[in-house]
C-alpha positions, 0 to 999 in steps of 0.5 A: 878090785879098785877097793883092794888096791886102795886098802893095799896102798894105805897099808903100804904107806901106814905101816912104814909111817908107823915104823919111822914114827917108832924109830923116832920115839925110841931114839929120842927116849934113849938116855942113861946116866952112868958113873965111871970111877969118879966121872959121871956122864949122860948118854943120849941121842942128841950128843951124837950128830948122826943120831940127831940126823937119824931122828930128823930124817925119820921125823920128816919122813913120818910127817910126809908119810902121814900127809900122803895118807890123805892124798886122793887116789885120783890126784895128779900129785902121785907122780911127784909122790914117786919122786919124793918116795925115791928122795925119802928112801935115800935119805932113810938109807943114809941116816941109817948108815950113819947111825949104824956107823956110830953105834958100831963105834959105840959097841966096839970102839976104835982102838987105833983112834983110842976110842973106848966102847961105852955100851959096857957102861950104858947098856940100857942106852945102847939097847934102846939105840940098837932097837931104834936102829932095827926098827929104822932098817925095817923102815928102809926096807918098807920104803924101798918096796913102797918106792918100787910099788909107787914106781910100778903104779905110776909107770904101768899106765904109761907103758900100757897106753897104745899110741 
C-alpha cells in the first residue's frame, strides 16, 4: 500500500513537471518573421510581458516540481510543500490568465483600441503560442489536483488522530 502511494505521488508530481517544462520549451521556441507591405517584423514571446511572465512562472514551477520529486516521504517539509503547492497553483493560474488575454488580442485584435489581429500574418507563431497555452492550462488543472491531493495527505492524519 505504501509503495503504491509513493508511485502515485511520484507520478502526480512528475506529470505536471513535464507539462510545465513543455509549456516553457514551446513558448520559448515560438518566433516567426513576417513582412506586411514593406514592413518586416519578428513575433516572439519576449516581446510581450505577459508571455515572459508565463515562461518565468512555468520555469520556476518546473524547478520546484523537480526538487520536490527528491524529497523523502517521511520529511517534515511536506507541510511546507502543501503551502508551496497552493502558491504555485495560484501563480500558474495568474500566468495562464495573463497570457490568454494577450493571445486573444493577438488572435482577434481590439477594434475599439485600434489594435489589429496579428495571427493572420504570423500563423506559425500563433499556433505555437496556442500549443504552449493549452499545455499551460493542463498544468494548471494538474497542479490544482496535486494541491488537493497534498492537502488531503497532509491534513488527513491530523483529522484522524484521537485526542
